Legacy VTK file of the C-alpha trace (Angstrom):
# vtk DataFile Version 3.0
C-alpha trace
ASCII
DATASET POLYDATA
POINTS 330 float
-8.050 -2.956 0.538
-8.162 -6.442 -1.259
-5.491 -8.080 0.851
-2.504 -10.354 0.041
-0.934 -12.695 2.329
2.247 -11.131 3.738
5.409 -12.003 4.414
7.205 -13.918 7.246
11.117 -14.059 8.900
12.556 -14.741 12.261
14.810 -12.458 13.965
14.795 -8.732 15.359
13.040 -5.820 13.941
15.502 -5.362 11.091
17.133 -8.817 10.471
20.623 -8.726 9.608
20.563 -9.379 5.513
23.772 -7.740 4.463
24.757 -10.797 2.481
21.505 -10.641 0.261
21.387 -8.073 -2.503
19.236 -5.123 -2.576
15.991 -5.022 -4.787
16.847 -5.678 -8.633
14.261 -5.473 -11.462
14.801 -7.903 -14.229
15.523 -6.195 -17.675
12.098 -6.465 -19.553
13.228 -8.893 -22.505
11.132 -10.667 -24.857
9.533 -13.769 -22.879
11.191 -16.255 -25.206
14.655 -14.969 -24.349
13.927 -15.232 -20.783
12.809 -18.785 -21.311
15.825 -19.692 -23.260
18.135 -18.677 -20.321
15.813 -20.592 -17.627
12.388 -21.637 -17.205
12.376 -20.679 -13.454
13.537 -17.483 -12.862
12.386 -17.253 -9.337
14.516 -20.600 -8.745
17.416 -19.270 -10.391
17.469 -15.866 -8.343
17.164 -17.830 -5.059
20.179 -20.144 -6.171
22.480 -17.149 -7.134
21.738 -13.622 -5.985
19.610 -15.148 -3.093
22.746 -16.994 -1.761
20.963 -20.137 -1.432
22.773 -23.487 -2.485
19.452 -25.580 -2.207
15.740 -24.994 -2.038
14.417 -27.344 0.895
10.699 -26.628 0.538
8.180 -24.739 -1.300
4.721 -24.153 0.476
1.867 -22.409 -0.802
0.601 -19.418 1.308
-3.171 -18.838 1.165
-5.122 -15.738 1.846
-4.551 -13.621 -1.215
-7.322 -12.910 -3.819
-5.234 -11.137 -6.484
-1.907 -13.122 -6.350
-0.783 -16.496 -5.726
1.670 -16.829 -2.885
4.447 -19.337 -1.783
6.955 -19.576 0.885
10.699 -20.886 -0.173
12.765 -22.352 2.247
16.364 -22.594 1.579
19.713 -23.487 3.294
20.250 -19.445 3.249
16.961 -18.041 4.249
13.419 -18.034 3.628
11.629 -16.156 0.911
8.219 -15.128 0.002
7.235 -15.070 -3.537
3.878 -13.696 -5.177
3.129 -14.388 -8.819
0.582 -13.318 -11.124
-0.062 -15.264 -14.442
-2.099 -12.395 -15.991
-0.394 -9.058 -15.188
3.351 -8.120 -16.118
6.094 -6.614 -13.715
4.565 -3.211 -13.536
2.352 -3.814 -10.608
4.919 -5.762 -8.413
7.704 -3.031 -9.468
5.303 -0.440 -7.900
4.951 -2.608 -4.827
8.619 -3.155 -4.437
9.344 0.701 -4.720
6.932 1.301 -2.173
8.080 -1.379 0.133
11.630 -0.183 -0.452
10.615 3.113 0.444
9.245 2.444 3.603
12.067 0.173 4.500
14.371 3.006 3.977
12.954 5.058 6.434
14.129 2.372 9.231
10.966 2.935 11.167
8.089 0.355 10.954
8.898 -3.012 9.910
7.924 -4.107 6.386
9.102 -6.938 4.278
12.304 -6.111 2.478
11.719 -6.655 -1.477
14.620 -8.226 -3.493
13.701 -9.095 -7.096
10.805 -8.618 -9.646
10.561 -9.933 -13.184
8.569 -11.431 -15.822
7.528 -15.004 -15.891
8.702 -17.095 -18.850
5.255 -17.460 -20.538
3.301 -14.674 -18.951
2.676 -12.875 -15.829
5.303 -11.688 -13.050
6.759 -12.308 -9.775
8.158 -10.463 -6.798
10.610 -12.107 -4.213
10.831 -10.613 -0.860
11.915 -11.164 2.792
9.763 -13.893 4.445
8.451 -12.578 7.915
7.109 -14.979 10.549
4.162 -13.510 12.162
3.438 -13.619 15.824
0.047 -14.569 17.329
-1.477 -11.087 17.171
-1.770 -7.740 14.903
0.605 -6.002 17.381
0.626 -3.346 20.395
-1.606 -0.616 19.059
0.564 2.297 20.771
3.673 0.942 19.133
2.091 0.694 15.719
0.788 4.386 16.321
4.298 5.436 17.106
6.100 3.623 14.343
3.654 4.564 11.738
4.063 8.389 12.816
7.820 7.831 12.730
7.483 6.488 9.320
5.250 9.564 8.213
7.900 11.914 9.805
10.708 10.359 8.324
9.490 9.784 4.753
9.367 13.081 2.905
9.506 14.106 -0.655
10.774 17.025 -2.454
8.835 16.293 -5.596
5.369 17.268 -3.722
2.538 14.913 -3.462
2.581 11.724 -5.784
4.731 9.048 -6.512
7.378 8.078 -9.128
5.095 5.426 -10.465
1.435 4.561 -10.626
0.185 1.761 -8.499
-2.962 -0.094 -7.264
-5.444 0.189 -4.509
-6.731 -3.132 -4.421
-6.932 -4.022 -8.274
-7.786 -0.325 -9.064
-5.337 1.865 -10.787
-4.133 4.468 -8.511
-2.679 7.755 -10.312
0.312 9.325 -8.568
1.188 12.090 -10.948
3.430 14.334 -9.074
1.682 17.932 -7.714
2.592 20.663 -5.697
-0.884 21.307 -4.179
-2.495 18.629 -1.884
-6.028 19.520 -2.383
-5.565 19.559 -6.109
-4.002 16.026 -6.008
-6.492 14.247 -3.705
-9.496 16.040 -5.690
-8.160 15.004 -9.013
-6.204 11.770 -8.570
-7.962 10.287 -5.755
-11.681 11.376 -5.431
-12.188 12.519 -9.013
-10.547 9.395 -10.682
-12.798 7.131 -8.432
-15.949 9.335 -9.386
-14.902 8.946 -12.957
-14.847 5.161 -12.468
-18.302 5.047 -10.909
-19.597 6.965 -13.819
-18.259 4.700 -16.450
-18.936 1.456 -14.768
-22.423 2.154 -13.354
-23.580 5.142 -15.052
-23.839 6.749 -11.828
-24.401 10.307 -12.520
-25.763 11.370 -9.311
-22.918 10.486 -7.256
-20.395 11.656 -10.046
-22.063 15.374 -10.107
-22.534 15.579 -6.334
-18.833 14.324 -5.920
-17.629 16.853 -8.414
-19.165 19.679 -6.531
-17.435 18.602 -3.458
-14.201 18.186 -5.316
-14.564 22.030 -6.261
-15.271 22.907 -2.716
-12.405 20.981 -0.731
-10.463 24.251 0.072
-12.124 25.324 3.170
-11.514 21.979 4.888
-7.627 22.572 4.705
-7.501 26.305 5.856
-4.715 26.953 8.595
-3.393 23.554 7.624
0.559 23.015 7.057
0.546 19.822 4.596
3.637 18.134 4.203
4.122 15.189 1.786
4.426 12.334 3.988
5.502 8.806 2.841
2.054 6.833 3.265
1.369 3.079 3.162
-1.780 3.922 1.391
-4.004 0.946 2.011
-3.647 0.332 5.717
-6.600 -2.100 6.733
-6.545 -4.910 9.095
-5.375 -7.271 6.464
-2.391 -5.500 5.977
-1.095 -5.142 9.400
0.345 -7.845 11.576
3.207 -8.233 13.952
6.447 -10.312 13.930
7.249 -13.040 16.293
8.809 -10.412 18.592
5.428 -8.622 18.637
6.924 -5.537 16.539
4.239 -4.310 14.224
4.642 -5.066 10.527
2.613 -3.780 7.573
2.576 -5.048 4.189
0.882 -4.876 0.687
1.295 -1.060 0.293
-0.188 1.257 -2.202
2.411 3.950 -1.451
2.478 7.705 -2.271
3.435 10.687 -0.841
0.496 12.947 0.717
-1.177 14.369 3.715
-0.498 12.153 6.697
-3.977 12.163 7.667
-5.090 10.178 4.496
-3.418 7.285 6.056
-6.599 6.762 8.136
-8.688 6.431 5.275
-9.232 2.702 5.589
-9.855 2.984 9.628
-13.475 1.794 9.336
-11.797 -1.754 8.807
-8.506 -1.158 10.475
-9.296 -1.686 14.052
-7.240 1.498 15.307
-7.802 1.691 19.301
-7.824 5.075 20.982
-4.364 4.138 22.154
-3.029 3.980 18.642
-4.185 7.234 17.828
-2.738 8.997 21.136
0.640 7.331 20.303
0.663 8.549 16.865
-0.395 12.160 17.421
2.436 12.355 20.223
4.875 12.151 17.286
2.805 13.749 14.719
0.470 16.415 16.388
-2.955 16.943 15.181
-3.722 19.533 12.757
-6.257 22.254 13.145
-9.508 20.868 11.539
-8.574 17.298 12.026
-12.024 15.985 13.232
-14.052 17.574 10.334
-11.551 16.120 7.546
-11.767 12.608 8.678
-14.395 11.351 6.506
-13.061 13.083 3.384
-10.309 10.486 3.442
-12.768 7.727 4.208
-14.683 8.674 1.125
-11.800 7.631 -1.271
-11.760 4.129 0.061
-15.541 3.847 0.089
-15.771 4.775 -3.408
-13.041 2.326 -4.266
-15.042 -0.213 -2.762
-18.022 0.749 -4.523
-15.976 0.536 -7.755
-14.659 -2.937 -6.864
-17.570 -4.715 -5.248
-20.547 -2.748 -6.135
-23.498 -0.774 -4.715
-23.299 -2.145 -1.010
-20.643 0.757 -0.621
-22.684 3.299 -2.453
-24.797 4.588 0.310
-21.845 5.286 2.824
-19.999 7.153 0.106
-23.131 9.256 -1.020
-23.741 9.968 2.688
-20.364 11.386 3.102
-20.594 13.344 0.100
-24.114 14.894 0.897
-22.658 15.612 4.617
-19.901 17.816 3.148
-21.819 19.357 0.648
-24.111 20.715 3.456
-21.155 21.794 5.962
-19.427 23.474 2.956
-22.700 24.983 1.476
-21.607 23.749 -1.758
LINES 1 331
330 0 1 2 3 4 5 6 7 8 9 10 11 12 13 14 15 16 17 18 19 20 21 22 23 24 25 26 27 28 29 30 31 32 33 34 35 36 37 38 39 40 41 42 43 44 45 46 47 48 49 50 51 52 53 54 55 56 57 58 59 60 61 62 63 64 65 66 67 68 69 70 71 72 73 74 75 76 77 78 79 80 81 82 83 84 85 86 87 88 89 90 91 92 93 94 95 96 97 98 99 100 101 102 103 104 105 106 107 108 109 110 111 112 113 114 115 116 117 118 119 120 121 122 123 124 125 126 127 128 129 130 131 132 133 134 135 136 137 138 139 140 141 142 143 144 145 146 147 148 149 150 151 152 153 154 155 156 157 158 159 160 161 162 163 164 165 166 167 168 169 170 171 172 173 174 175 176 177 178 179 180 181 182 183 184 185 186 187 188 189 190 191 192 193 194 195 196 197 198 199 200 201 202 203 204 205 206 207 208 209 210 211 212 213 214 215 216 217 218 219 220 221 222 223 224 225 226 227 228 229 230 231 232 233 234 235 236 237 238 239 240 241 242 243 244 245 246 247 248 249 250 251 252 253 254 255 256 257 258 259 260 261 262 263 264 265 266 267 268 269 270 271 272 273 274 275 276 277 278 279 280 281 282 283 284 285 286 287 288 289 290 291 292 293 294 295 296 297 298 299 300 301 302 303 304 305 306 307 308 309 310 311 312 313 314 315 316 317 318 319 320 321 322 323 324 325 326 327 328 329
């Protein structure tokens, strides 16, 4: 959705970073205590846990509209740092947990997260691997194959959801665990967005029709075996790139465990080609009724765009709702 600038590092698909530590979260202490220890926790981490002895250059990286981003070049490695002066560490902690979960599957390349913490006066930061992007968004068949491998490898015994809530763009995304996908998607995805539209715009029409649809979703999933797969959750063109070797890279996730088909909810601005889907479904075969479910997953993101950016997206969301209400005789 709302894109931040990604990360950048030379090397192979999974560079050897053994001498760099695993992700760590700064203990949440009063900011005054943190400031007493040091006024720049980013620099402190890079020059200690990051194994650098000097920072050679700090360069701003443009493109994000929620956070500020910088590249830190050092004599050990390059790091990508995002900061937000208004929001505490919880947002970046959720991002780091998502990146870490995807990284651990050993499938598609993602920037490896290293450190999250509060800034001395207000706000927070995240330090991660810097991946040097190539000239294109990568090979579509390879992207499809790698994404399917991540979905196949990343499973949860807890059901559908995630260990923490996170954000989709700047909208809160509720990830309370559920054993029932239809209930989870209806309540925590569609239902939550419909409630926001009612609160923000007083849009009773889309709320009432949407709630009718939520109560009628069951037939769309008849005969489908749904496993909780690890999803990136916000896979649009701004969050897809490639490294210098042409290997696909995905970043800025809104991760949770859900139905693998939900990953295509942003396909209307992701630029997926036919070759992407062909390669994906070779690894993760289509389930019965895939075509009739496609737009139910677009609806979540159209509703979110409506809530974030206004009425320009309302007609697309309402059209999908009306089509499904007719299809389901609801």
